[in-house]
Each structure stands twice: as structure tokens, then as C-alpha cells.
C-alpha positions in Angstrom: 153.1 117.1 185.5 151.3 114.9 182.9 148.5 115.5 180.7 146.1 113.1 180.0 144.6 112.8 176.7 140.8 111.0 176.6 139.7 110.1 173.1 136.4 107.7 172.6 136.0 106.2 169.3 133.9 103.7 168.0 134.7 102.5 164.3 137.0 105.6 163.8 139.3 103.1 161.4 139.2 106.0 159.1 140.9 108.7 161.7 142.5 106.3 164.8 145.1 106.0 162.9 146.4 109.9 162.5 144.9 110.5 166.2 148.2 108.3 167.8 150.4 109.5 165.7 148.9 113.7 166.2 149.6 112.8 169.9 152.7 110.8 169.7 154.0 114.1 167.1 153.6 116.2 170.0 156.6 115.3 171.5 155.8 115.3 174.8 157.3 113.1 177.5 154.6 113.7 179.9 151.7 112.7 178.2 149.7 109.7 178.6 146.8 108.8 175.7 143.5 107.1 176.6 141.6 105.1 174.2 138.5 104.5 175.3 136.6 102.1 172.3 132.8 100.8 172.6 133.2 97.5 171.1 134.6 98.4 167.2 133.6 95.9 164.6 135.7 97.6 162.3 139.8 97.3 162.1 139.9 100.1 165.1 141.3 98.1 167.9 143.9 96.7 166.0 145.2 99.7 164.5 145.3 100.8 168.6 146.5 97.5 169.4 149.7 97.8 167.5 150.3 101.2 168.2 150.2 100.5 171.7 153.0 97.7 171.7 155.1 100.2 170.6 154.3 103.3 172.9 153.8 102.9 176.1 152.0 106.0 176.7 149.2 104.7 174.9 146.5 102.9 177.4 143.3 101.7 175.6 139.8 99.7 176.5 137.3 98.5 174.2 134.1 97.0 175.7 130.5 98.4 175.3 129.7 101.6 176.8 126.0 103.9 177.2 127.8 106.8 174.8 130.3 109.1 174.6 129.9 110.3 177.8 130.3 107.2 179.6 133.5 106.7 177.7 134.7 110.0 178.8 133.9 109.1 182.7 135.6 106.2 182.2 138.6 108.2 180.9 138.5 110.3 183.8 138.7 107.4 186.1 141.6 106.1 184.2 143.6 108.9 183.8 146.8 109.8 185.8 147.4 113.0 185.1 146.9 115.9 186.6 145.5 117.7 183.9 143.0 116.6 181.2 142.7 117.2 177.6 139.8 115.4 175.3 140.4 114.5 171.4 137.7 113.6 169.3 139.3 110.7 166.9 138.7 113.1 164.2 140.3 116.0 165.8 143.9 117.1 166.0 146.5 119.1 168.4 148.3 121.8 166.6 152.1 121.9 166.2 153.7 121.6 169.9 150.2 122.4 172.1 150.9 119.9 174.9 154.1 121.0 175.7 152.9 124.7 175.4 149.7 123.6 177.9 152.2 122.2 180.6 153.9 125.1 180.9 150.5 127.5 181.4 149.7 124.8 183.7 152.9 125.6 185.7 151.2 128.9 187.1 147.7 128.1 187.4 146.1 127.8 190.6 143.9 124.6 190.6 141.7 124.3 189.5 141.7 126.3 186.2 140.1 125.9 182.6 142.6 126.9 180.4 141.5 127.8 176.5 143.1 128.6 173.6 142.1 129.1 169.4 140.4 126.2 167.6 140.8 125.9 164.1 137.9 124.7 161.9 138.0 123.1 159.1 135.4 121.8 157.0 135.0 118.2 155.1 137.3 119.2 152.1 140.1 120.5 154.3 139.7 123.8 153.9 140.2 126.4 156.9 137.2 127.9 157.2 137.7 130.0 160.3 139.6 130.5 164.0 137.6 130.5 167.2 139.2 132.8 169.1 137.3 132.9 172.3 139.3 136.3 173.8 136.4 137.1 176.1 136.6 134.5 178.2 134.2 134.7 181.6 131.4 132.7 183.1 129.4 135.9 181.9 130.2 135.6 178.4 129.9 131.7 178.2 126.3 132.2 179.7 125.4 135.1 177.9 126.2 133.2 174.6 128.8 135.8 173.0 131.7 133.3 173.9 131.7 129.6 172.6 134.0 127.4 173.0 133.7 125.0 169.7 136.1 122.3 170.4 137.4 120.2 173.1 140.7 120.1 171.2 141.3 123.8 172.1 141.2 123.7 176.1 142.8 121.6 179.0 141.9 121.5 182.9 142.7 120.0 186.2 141.5 117.0 186.5 140.8 117.9 190.2 137.7 119.8 188.7 135.6 116.4 188.6 135.6 117.1 192.5 134.0 119.4 192.9 131.8 119.5 189.7 131.1 115.6 188.9 131.4 113.6 185.6 129.8 114.0 182.4 125.9 112.9 182.4 124.9 109.7 181.1 122.0 110.9 180.0 123.4 113.7 177.6 124.6 112.5 173.9 125.0 115.5 172.0 125.6 118.8 174.5 127.9 116.8 176.9 130.7 119.5 176.3 128.1 122.2 176.2 127.2 121.1 180.1 130.6 120.2 180.9 132.5 124.2 180.1 129.2 125.5 181.9 129.9 123.5 185.3 133.3 124.2 185.0 133.1 127.8 184.3 130.8 128.0 187.7 134.2 127.0 189.8 137.2 127.1 187.7 140.0 129.5 187.3 139.6 130.7 183.4 142.3 131.7 180.9 142.8 132.3 177.4 146.0 132.5 175.8 146.0 133.7 172.1 148.0 130.5 171.0 146.2 127.4 168.7 146.0 124.0 170.1 143.4 122.5 168.4 141.6 121.7 165.1 138.5 120.6 164.4 137.5 119.3 161.3 133.3 119.9 160.6 132.2 116.5 158.6 128.7 116.5 157.2 127.7 113.1 158.5 128.9 113.2 161.9 126.8 113.3 164.9 126.8 117.2 166.2 126.5 118.2 162.6 123.0 116.1 161.9 122.0 117.4 165.1 122.8 121.1 163.8 120.8 120.9 160.7 118.1 119.3 162.6 117.7 122.5 164.6 118.0 120.5 167.8 122.1 121.5 169.0 120.7 125.3 169.5 117.6 124.4 171.8 120.3 122.0 173.8 123.1 124.8 174.5 120.0 127.0 175.1 118.6 124.8 177.7 122.0 125.0 179.5 122.9 128.4 179.0 119.7 129.1 180.9 120.1 126.1 183.8 123.5 127.3 184.6 122.1 131.5 184.7 119.6 130.6 187.3 121.9 129.3 189.7 123.8 133.0 189.8 122.7 135.7 192.0 120.4 137.8 190.9 122.3 140.8 189.9 124.5 138.3 187.7 121.9 136.9 186.1 120.5 140.4 184.8 124.4 140.9 184.0 124.0 137.8 182.0 120.4 138.6 180.3 121.8 142.3 179.5 124.7 141.0 177.9 122.0 138.4 175.8 120.2 141.0 174.4 123.0 143.3 173.5 124.6 140.2 171.4 121.3 139.4 169.9 121.2 143.0 168.9 124.8 143.2 167.5 124.1 139.8 165.4 121.0 141.1 163.5 122.6 145.1 163.3 125.4 142.1 160.9 123.3 140.3 159.5 121.4 143.2 157.9 124.8 145.1 156.8 125.3 141.4 155.2 122.5 141.5 153.1 
């Protein structure tokens, strides 16, 4: 069983070496690292080329693309592994994460989505919180109770794409939200209380800027509504009820903290 780790990148010379070394340091013999470069104009390709000559598990291409979703789709088509993980160039895996993932997948039916914890760090390299999506189900995802903060903390069977398709080319911000919800509609979901990934929140990233602009929440809600509508009436009512309870709970907590 092989894990295909997909990393899209463009002008990522600040992060790419640490990303490559992080996968190497996993000491996982059953991994391939696929780098999808969008035609970087900095030193990114030189760094990748140096590492790929030394480490045969690294495969890469560099060519213009239509955005991150396009790059991810190229990686999916290149992947030789039965398991897929996404590691953005500025994120990291925790020690021994990939070997633990391989062990978990030995007993999981196809298709499955395996989710662990994710450490969230700010740009000062200080841990801000630990995401632990313990209440993991289709209903909790659609109601907004559970949110998977970063793909470094989840892995899935490559065969899942045969059922749900690839990433949407015209989605450049919430492609992860859309993918997770589509996956949850058909896959077995399993949470393990193990920290797999480390997500760094940088102020000038696409995600941060989208959040500041107020668009991130709107995009997420669009997909929550879209996939909720695909459920039975009873399931829709369940999702709506849980969403209302969640909003009420958040309101009470906010008042208590002020």
C-alpha cells in the first residue's frame, strides 16, 4: 500500500525545502511525493530538482496551470498510491504520521476518509489551538459543527475520486470544503485521536485574505447548503436542527466571554 502525497506550489522557495524534508523525515518507505509546480519564477524548481535527484520517491512537473484545483487534479492523475494525502507547501506532517496512516488504512473499507487532529500555528510559530474533529459525521459536517481545518490532517482512498470526481476547476478558495463534503456523502468516515498535521496561518495567504474579506464563511455556507439539499427530508431537518443548536451554543459562549 502506497501513500501519494500531493503538493501544489507556485513561487514557494520560502517553504518548499522544509516541505520536501518533512516528508523525507517521515521515514515511510511506502510514500511518493508529487510536486505540482505552476511554473515558478523563483528558486522553487531548482530546490525540487536537487531533492528529486537524491530521493526517487519525489516526482514533479512544472508547467502553467489554471489554479490550485487544476494542480491537485494533475496530482490525482499522477498518483500511484491507493491512499492520497494533500500537503500544502507551507504545512507539515507530525512525526511518524504517514506510517500511522498506513496502519489505520489496513482495516478500512474502500472508500474511506481518515481524519486526525491538526495543530494550528500562527506566523510567529506559536501554537494557537488544536483542531480535534471528534464528532465526525456527514450531519456534523453539514451543520457546521465539525470543520476540517487543513488537508494535512486527513487522508483518503484514491478510489474515492472514481465516485465523486476531481476538484472543481472554477473553485479557487473553498476546494477543500467542497471536496470533504462530497467525500462525506459516500465514504466511511473515521476519526482517530492522533495529530497528523500542522497548519500555519500566515497573514498574507490566499485563505487569510479571503477570511478577512468576509468571503470564506460565505463560500463555506454555500457548499453546506448545496450538499444538505441532496439529503432526504428527514436528514435535512436533522442538519438544520443541529445547525441551530450550534449557533445558539456559540452565541451563549460569546456572551459568557464578554
